[in-house]
N, C-alpha and C positions, 0 to 999 in steps of 0.2 A: 528794347535794350535800356532806354533811359530809366524805366521803372526798376529794372533789376539793379542797375548801378545805384540808384537812390536807396534801394533796400540795403545794399552793402554799406553805403555811407551812413545810413541810419544806425546800423549795427556798430560801426566804427566810433560812433559818439560815446560808446561805453569805454573806449580806450583813451586814456589821457596821454599826453606827451610826457615821457619819462623813461627811466630804465632801472633795472635791478642790478646791483653790483654783485660781485662774487661772494659777498657775505649775506646776500638776500635782503639787502636794504634798498628800499625804493627811493629813487632820486627824481625830482622834477626840475631841479636846478643844481648845477655843480660847475666847478671850474673845469676847464678843458683837460688839464693834465690829470685831474682825479678821474675823469671819465676815461681817458686813454689808458690809465693804469688799472682801472677796476671794472670796466665794462665787459660783459659777456653777451654775445648775440643770443637772444632768447628764442625758444621754440614757440610754436603756435600755442601749445598748452600753457606755457609759462606766461605768455602775453595775455591770454585770457584769464589765467589765475590771478595775476598781479594787476591786471587792467591798466597797464602802462606799456609804452613802446616808443622807441625812437622811430624815425622815418624808415629805418631798415625793417623793423618788426611790423610796423603799420602797413607798409607796402606788401610785405609777405602775407599778412593777415588778409588784406584786400584780395590778393591772388587766391588765397585759400577759400574765402567766402565766394568769390566769383566761380571758382572751380566747382564748389558744391552746388552752384546753380547752372552748371553745364557751360560756363563761359570761359574760354581760353583767354589768358592774359600773360603779359610779360612784366618783369620788374627791371627797372633801369636805375643805375646810379649815375648822376651827373656830378662830375668831379672837377672842381676848379683847382688844378694841380699846381699849387704854389706853396713854398715852405712857410710863408708869413701869414697864411690864412687857412683855417680849417673850414672849407666850404664844399661840402658834399651833401647831396640830397638824393633820396631814393623815392621813386614813384612807381605806381602800377599803371599799366596801359592796356587797354582793350582795343582791338581793331575789329570793326564790324562793317562789312561792305564798303570799304574805303573811308570810313569815318573812324578817327582815332579818339578814344575817350581817355582823359587824364583822370584816374580814379585816385583821389587824394583826400587824406584826412588830417594832414599836418599843416599844410599851407592853404590859404584862402585863394580861390580861383577867379575872383572877380566876375562871378555870374555865369561863366561858361566853362565847360570841360570837354567840348567837342572841337575837333580840328580836322581839316581836310588832308593833312599829311602828318607823318610822325615828325618830320623836320619842323613843321610849324608848332607842334606841341612842345618839342624840345626848346625851340626859340622862345616860346612864352615862359617856360620854366626858367630859362637862363636870364631872361629880362628881370626876374625877381632877385637874382643873386646880389646885385649892388646894394639893394635895400636890406635884404635878409641877412647878409654877411658883412655889411658896411665896407663894400669894396668900391674904391674910387678908381676910375679908369680901367674897368674890367677888360682884360686881354682875352678875346675869344680863342686865341690859339692855345690857351692854357686849359680850355674846357675839353674834357674827355667824357664820353658816354659809354658806359659798360652795361651789358645785360647781366643781371644777377640771377644765377641759377645754380642749384645743387650745392648750396653753402651749408656746411654742417652747423649745428647749434652748439652753444656753450664754448665759443671761441672768442678770443680777444678782438678788439677793434682792429688792431694791426693785422691779425691773422685773417679776419673777414675781408679787409681792404685788399690785402695781398692776393687772396684767393680770387676775388672778383676780377682783379687786373690779370692774374695768371690765366684764368678760364677764358677771358676774352682774347688774350694773346695767342692761346693755343687753338682757338676756334677758327 
């Protein structure tokens, strides 16, 4: 399993962090409001074409590559739901015989990506939130974890986020 995941992560090195706006302009840095106003969730094809993706696209691409290798995986959004911070991160997870792999190409994993439970994996990701999002006094009760599945492409961030939440509410 480790070698197959390493192969996927090697492929992911070709995809830089960024996004393509509705005018087909590539962005690697932008103000949050511009992102919220102009972002469209990209397809696998567009992610490969433009060689950029946010964590949303990158997690989806990891899932795609893993699926091509016969490996089932799930994508999760970890949402720190507070109006004063935009703190959402999406990751791909593989479970194999009770071991959970965090398959990630946006954040550095500090040398390990294997965990004995899904909760321990999520805990490790959440520990990164204060530093990654400059959060003082992180309130764990504001963390929500959603499985991301069957999200259509070319929708705005707001539509993406609302669908992720809606799908999990209806499950």
